[in-house]
C-alpha positions in Angstrom: 128.0 149.2 36.9 126.8 146.6 34.2 129.5 144.2 35.4 129.3 144.3 38.6 125.2 143.4 38.6 126.3 140.7 35.7 128.9 139.6 38.5 126.5 139.7 41.6 123.8 137.4 39.2 125.9 135.0 38.2 127.6 134.4 41.7 124.2 134.2 42.9 123.2 131.8 40.6 126.2 129.4 41.0 125.7 129.6 44.9 121.6 128.9 44.7 122.6 125.8 42.0 125.7 124.6 44.7 122.9 124.8 47.7 120.6 123.6 46.1 122.4 120.3 44.7 123.4 119.7 48.5 122.4 116.7 50.0 121.1 116.9 53.5 122.3 113.9 55.8 119.2 111.6 56.4 118.2 110.8 59.4 117.3 107.6 60.4 114.5 106.9 63.0 114.1 104.0 65.5 110.9 102.8 67.4 110.2 100.7 70.4 108.3 98.1 69.2 105.6 96.4 72.0 106.3 92.7 72.5 103.4 90.3 72.0 101.9 89.1 75.3 99.3 86.0 75.4 96.5 86.9 77.9 97.0 86.8 81.5 94.3 85.5 84.1 95.4 87.2 87.2 92.0 87.5 89.0 93.4 90.0 91.4 93.4 93.0 89.0 90.7 91.8 86.7 88.2 94.2 87.8 90.8 97.1 88.2 91.7 100.3 86.5 95.0 100.9 86.1 96.3 104.3 84.6 100.2 104.8 83.3 102.4 107.8 84.7 104.3 109.8 82.1 107.6 108.4 82.4 110.1 110.7 84.7 114.0 110.9 85.1 116.6 113.0 87.0 119.2 111.6 86.0 119.1 111.3 81.8 117.7 114.1 79.4 114.9 112.6 78.1 113.8 113.5 74.5 114.3 112.2 71.0 118.0 112.2 70.9 119.2 109.1 71.0 121.8 109.2 73.8 125.4 107.3 74.4 128.3 107.2 76.4 132.1 106.7 75.8 132.5 106.5 79.7 130.9 108.0 82.3 132.2 111.7 81.4 132.1 111.2 77.9 128.4 111.3 76.9 126.9 112.6 73.5 123.5 112.1 70.9 123.5 110.7 67.5 123.3 113.2 65.0 121.4 111.1 62.4 119.8 108.8 64.2 116.6 109.5 67.1 114.0 107.7 68.1 110.3 108.1 66.8 109.5 110.3 70.0 110.1 111.3 73.2 111.6 108.3 74.7 109.6 108.6 77.9 106.3 108.9 75.5 107.6 105.6 73.7 108.0 103.4 77.1 104.5 105.0 78.5 102.6 104.2 75.1 104.6 100.4 75.0 103.2 100.2 78.8 99.6 100.8 78.2 99.6 98.7 74.9 101.2 95.8 76.8 98.9 96.1 79.6 95.9 96.2 77.5 97.1 93.0 75.3 97.7 90.9 78.8 94.4 91.7 79.7 95.5 92.0 83.4 93.4 94.6 84.2 89.5 95.9 83.2 91.2 98.8 81.6 94.7 100.6 80.9 94.5 104.5 80.4 97.2 107.2 80.5 97.5 109.1 83.5 95.2 112.0 81.3 92.4 110.1 81.6 89.3 111.7 83.7 88.1 108.0 84.9 89.2 107.0 87.7 91.4 104.6 88.6 92.5 102.2 91.1 96.1 102.0 90.8 98.7 104.0 89.0 101.8 102.7 87.3 105.0 105.8 87.7 107.8 104.9 86.1 111.7 106.5 87.0 114.3 106.2 84.3 117.5 105.9 85.7 119.4 104.6 82.2 118.2 104.9 78.6 121.6 104.6 76.8 123.7 103.1 74.5 127.6 102.4 76.3 130.4 102.0 74.2 133.4 101.0 76.1 136.5 100.2 73.0 135.3 98.0 70.9 132.3 96.7 73.2 129.0 98.4 73.1 126.1 97.7 75.0 122.0 98.8 74.8 121.8 100.1 78.7 118.5 100.6 80.5 117.3 100.7 84.5 113.6 101.7 85.6 111.9 101.4 89.0 108.1 100.6 88.5 106.2 101.6 91.6 102.5 100.4 91.7 100.4 102.6 93.7 96.6 102.1 94.9 94.9 105.4 93.8 92.2 105.4 96.8 94.6 105.6 99.4 97.7 106.8 97.8 99.7 103.4 99.6 102.6 101.8 97.7 101.0 98.5 97.0 105.1 97.7 95.2 108.1 98.7 93.7 110.6 97.5 91.8 114.0 98.5 89.9 114.9 96.8 86.4 118.3 96.6 85.3 119.6 95.4 82.1 122.6 95.1 79.8 122.2 93.7 76.1 125.2 93.6 73.8 125.0 95.0 70.2 125.6 93.5 67.2 127.2 96.5 65.9 128.6 99.9 67.8 125.8 102.4 65.8 122.4 103.6 66.5 120.8 100.8 64.8 122.6 98.2 66.9 121.5 100.3 70.2 118.0 100.3 69.2 118.2 96.6 68.1 119.2 95.8 71.3 117.1 98.1 73.2 114.1 95.9 71.5 115.4 93.2 72.8 115.9 94.6 76.0 112.1 96.0 76.0 111.0 92.3 74.9 112.4 90.8 78.4 111.8 94.0 80.1 108.0 93.4 79.4 107.9 90.0 80.3 109.4 90.6 83.3 107.2 93.6 84.4 103.9 91.6 83.7 104.9 88.5 85.9 106.0 91.1 88.8 102.4 92.7 88.7 
């Protein structure tokens, strides 16, 4: 009986040491950087308030995970890399800060604000992924922005923005870098469109 208990104690200690000494894989966290913008003087919206709706997607699984694909039918997510927050939250926060910094509108708010807005900007995410095709690799983003008059509910304008940026590497780090290059271009294009 003593030998069995001693064996169990020694085995338990060895297991605890081995488990305690193993290192869990680190997770790389990437974010979307808000591009710097200059103040834009468009008098059309100067006294207007815009609310930025939470982006949605009917095609993509939008989460904190970084999506990749090797083909249309071979999809996955990175195990050791992720975005710093849900992609929709990152996009919404980026658009709010971008529009605030541009001073196009009197105020830029999230859709949760109780303040009445003059306009609402909705975002539909069609594609937000890393496409790896053999030795070539791309960050691909496709978004539709819709500007709506909050008083009437009528469409003011709508546009789809498509981007495909080659990555420097075929891993998540290269994808994140290329995604930030796209967001910089998208920000400029969005401000011009508004």
